[in-house]
C-alpha positions as CSV (number, residue, x, y, z in Angstrom):
1,M,14.3,-7.3,-9.4
2,P,16.9,-4.5,-9.8
3,D,15.5,-1.0,-9.8
4,A,16.1,-0.3,-13.5
5,A,14.4,-3.6,-14.5
6,F,11.5,-2.8,-12.3
7,D,11.1,0.7,-13.7
8,A,11.2,-0.7,-17.2
9,A,8.5,-3.3,-16.3
10,V,6.2,-0.6,-14.8
11,A,6.7,1.5,-17.9
12,A,5.8,-1.4,-20.2
13,A,2.8,-2.2,-18.0
14,T,1.6,1.4,-18.3
15,A,2.1,1.4,-22.0
16,E,0.1,-1.8,-22.4
17,L,-2.8,-0.5,-20.2
18,A,-2.9,2.7,-22.2
19,R,-3.0,0.7,-25.4
20,L,-5.9,-1.4,-24.2
21,D,-8.0,1.2,-22.4
22,P,-8.5,4.8,-23.4
23,V,-9.4,5.8,-19.8
24,M,-6.1,4.5,-18.5
25,A,-4.4,6.2,-21.4
26,R,-5.8,9.6,-20.3
27,L,-4.9,9.0,-16.7
28,A,-1.3,8.0,-17.6
29,E,-1.0,11.1,-19.8
30,K,-2.2,13.4,-17.0
31,A,-0.5,11.8,-14.0
32,G,2.7,10.7,-15.6
33,P,4.7,7.5,-15.0
34,A,3.4,5.2,-12.3
35,R,5.6,5.1,-9.2
36,L,5.3,1.8,-7.4
37,G,7.5,0.7,-4.5
38,Q,10.6,1.9,-2.8
39,R,14.2,1.7,-4.1
40,R,15.6,-1.7,-3.2
41,G,17.2,-1.7,0.2
42,Q,15.6,1.5,1.4
43,R,13.6,-0.2,4.2
44,S,13.1,-3.6,5.6
45,H,9.9,-5.7,5.3
46,F,9.3,-5.1,9.0
47,W,9.5,-1.3,8.5
48,A,7.1,-1.4,5.6
49,L,4.5,-3.5,7.5
50,C,4.7,-1.2,10.5
51,E,4.1,1.8,8.3
52,S,1.1,0.1,6.6
53,V,-0.4,-0.7,10.0
54,V,0.0,2.9,11.1
55,Y,-1.7,4.1,7.8
56,Q,-4.8,1.8,8.3
57,Q,-8.0,3.9,8.1
58,L,-6.1,7.2,8.5
59,A,-5.6,10.2,6.2
60,G,-2.2,10.4,4.8
61,K,-0.9,13.5,6.6
62,A,-2.1,12.3,10.0
63,A,-0.6,8.8,9.4
64,A,2.7,10.3,8.3
65,A,3.0,12.4,11.4
66,I,2.3,9.4,13.7
67,F,4.6,7.2,11.8
68,G,7.3,9.8,12.0
69,R,7.0,9.9,15.8
70,F,7.0,6.1,15.9
71,V,10.3,6.1,14.0
72,E,11.7,8.6,16.5
73,A,10.5,6.4,19.4
74,V,12.6,3.6,18.2
75,A,15.5,6.0,17.4
76,G,15.3,5.3,13.7
77,D,15.9,1.6,14.3
78,V,12.6,0.0,13.1
79,T,13.3,-3.6,14.0
80,P,11.4,-6.2,15.9
81,E,14.0,-6.1,18.7
82,R,13.7,-2.4,19.1
83,V,9.9,-2.4,19.2
84,L,9.9,-5.2,21.8
85,A,12.2,-3.1,24.0
86,L,9.4,-0.5,24.3
87,S,6.8,-0.6,27.0
88,E,3.1,-0.4,25.9
89,E,3.0,3.2,27.0
90,E,6.1,4.1,24.9
91,L,4.7,2.3,21.9
92,R,1.5,4.2,22.1
93,A,3.1,7.6,22.8
94,P,3.5,8.5,19.1
95,G,-0.3,8.4,18.7
96,L,-0.9,4.7,18.0
97,S,-4.2,3.3,19.0
98,G,-4.2,0.4,21.4
99,A,-5.2,-1.9,18.6
100,K,-2.4,-0.8,16.3
101,A,0.2,-0.9,19.1
102,R,-0.8,-4.5,19.8
103,C,-0.7,-5.4,16.2
104,I,2.9,-4.0,15.8
105,R,4.0,-5.8,18.9
106,A,2.5,-9.1,17.7
107,L,4.2,-8.6,14.4
108,A,7.5,-7.9,16.2
109,E,7.1,-11.0,18.3
110,R,6.4,-13.3,15.4
111,A,9.2,-11.8,13.3
112,A,11.7,-12.0,16.2
113,S,10.8,-15.6,17.0
114,G,11.0,-16.8,13.4
115,A,7.3,-17.7,13.4
116,L,6.9,-15.2,10.6
117,P,10.2,-15.1,8.6
118,L,9.6,-11.9,6.8
119,E,12.6,-12.1,4.5
120,D,11.3,-15.4,3.2
121,L,8.2,-13.9,1.8
122,D,9.8,-12.6,-1.4
123,D,9.4,-15.8,-3.3
124,L,5.9,-16.8,-2.2
125,P,2.8,-16.4,-4.3
126,D,0.6,-13.4,-3.5
127,D,-2.2,-15.4,-1.8
128,E,0.2,-17.2,0.5
129,I,1.7,-13.9,1.6
130,V,-1.7,-12.5,2.3
131,A,-2.5,-15.6,4.4
132,A,0.7,-15.4,6.3
133,L,0.4,-11.8,7.1
134,S,-3.3,-11.9,7.9
135,A,-2.5,-14.5,10.7
136,V,-1.1,-11.6,12.7
137,P,-3.9,-10.0,14.7
138,G,-4.6,-6.5,13.3
139,I,-3.2,-7.2,9.8
140,G,-5.9,-7.8,7.2
141,R,-6.0,-8.1,3.5
142,W,-5.6,-4.4,2.8
143,T,-2.3,-4.1,4.8
144,A,-1.0,-7.3,3.1
145,E,-1.9,-5.9,-0.4
146,M,-0.2,-2.6,0.3
147,F,2.9,-4.6,1.3
148,L,2.7,-6.6,-2.0
149,I,2.4,-3.5,-4.1
150,F,4.8,-1.0,-2.5
151,Q,7.3,-3.3,-0.8
152,L,7.5,-6.5,-2.9
153,R,6.6,-4.5,-6.0
154,R,4.1,-7.0,-7.4
155,L,2.4,-5.7,-10.5
156,D,-0.9,-7.6,-10.5
157,V,-2.5,-6.8,-7.1
158,W,-6.0,-5.4,-7.2
159,P,-7.0,-4.0,-3.7
160,C,-10.8,-4.2,-4.0
161,D,-11.4,-3.1,-0.4
162,D,-9.5,0.1,-0.9
163,L,-11.9,3.0,-0.9
164,G,-9.5,5.1,-2.9
165,V,-9.3,2.6,-5.7
166,R,-13.0,2.1,-5.8
167,T,-13.7,5.9,-5.7
168,G,-11.0,6.6,-8.3
169,Y,-12.4,3.9,-10.6
170,G,-15.9,5.5,-10.4
171,I,-14.4,9.0,-11.1
172,A,-12.2,7.8,-14.0
173,F,-14.9,5.7,-15.7
174,G,-17.8,8.0,-14.9
175,V,-19.8,5.4,-12.9
176,V,-21.2,5.0,-9.4
177,T,-18.5,3.9,-7.0
178,P,-18.4,0.1,-7.3
179,T,-18.6,-2.2,-4.4
180,P,-15.6,-4.4,-3.6
181,R,-17.2,-7.3,-5.3
182,E,-18.1,-5.3,-8.4
183,L,-14.6,-3.9,-8.5
184,A,-13.1,-7.4,-8.4
185,T,-14.7,-8.2,-11.7
186,L,-14.1,-4.8,-13.2
187,G,-10.3,-5.3,-12.7
188,D,-10.1,-8.4,-14.8
189,G,-9.4,-6.4,-17.9
190,F,-6.3,-4.9,-16.3
191,R,-4.6,-8.2,-15.7
192,P,-1.7,-8.8,-15.3
193,F,-1.0,-5.1,-14.4
194,R,-3.7,-4.4,-11.9
195,S,-1.3,-2.7,-9.4
196,V,-0.5,-0.1,-12.0
197,A,-4.2,0.4,-12.7
198,A,-4.9,0.8,-9.0
199,W,-2.2,3.5,-8.8
200,Y,-3.9,5.5,-11.5
201,C,-7.2,5.1,-9.8
202,W,-5.6,6.7,-6.7
203,R,-4.3,9.5,-8.9
204,A,-7.9,10.1,-10.3
205,V,-9.1,10.8,-6.8
206,E,-6.2,13.2,-6.2
207,R,-6.9,15.1,-9.4
208,A,-10.6,15.3,-8.6
209,R,-9.9,16.7,-5.2
210,G,-7.5,19.2,-6.7
211,A,-10.0,20.3,-9.3
212,A,-12.7,20.7,-6.6
213,A,-10.3,22.8,-4.4
214,T,-9.5,25.0,-7.4
215,A,-13.1,25.5,-8.1
216,V,-13.8,26.6,-4.5
217,T,-10.9,28.9,-4.2
218,G,-10.7,30.2,-7.7
C-alpha cells in the first residue's frame, strides 16, 4: 500500500476507534496521530526482523544501542549474506546474546537458502506469517507480531503477550493489568483496527511514566 493510502487508512482507523470508545478518543487526542510502520522501501524484511530480534526483552535505549552497533558490524549492509560472512565472535561483538546471535544467523541461513522467502510474506495471512517466522529458532509470536505491525503495516494485530500493551490497557481503562488471555478477549471491540489500539496502549504507558517523572522531579 502506498504511504499516502496507508496514512489515510490509519487516520480512518483512529477516527473509528475514537468514535466507538471514549478511552481511545482521549488517548488519540493526547498522543496525536498513530504512527505505524516505516516508509515503504526504507528497510528490508530481513533488516526489520533482525531489529525485532535485538529488541526482544530489552529496554528501548539499550536495544537501539546494540542494534546500531550490529548495523556497523555489517557495514550498514543488513543482508543474510553479510551476516553469514561474520564469525560468531563478530556477530556477538555488538552486544548480542548467544541466543540472539544464533537466531539471527538461523534467519540469515533460511533467507539465503530460500527456505524462508521473506519477500513472499507480504501476501500471506497473518497466522501463516506468524507460523513461518516462528519456525526460526529464537523467533516467537511477539517478534512476528511486531513484524506484522511495523514492517507489513497490518492494522488488525493484537499482541496479547506484549507487557507494554497489557500495562497500557490497564492504565488507560483503569483496571488491573490484564493477563494475555484476558487481553485477547478485551481486544475484540477494537477489531479490525487492533494494531492502532495497541499503539495507543503503548502511548498510555509512556504518558504515565512521564507524569510520574514530573511528579518526582517537580
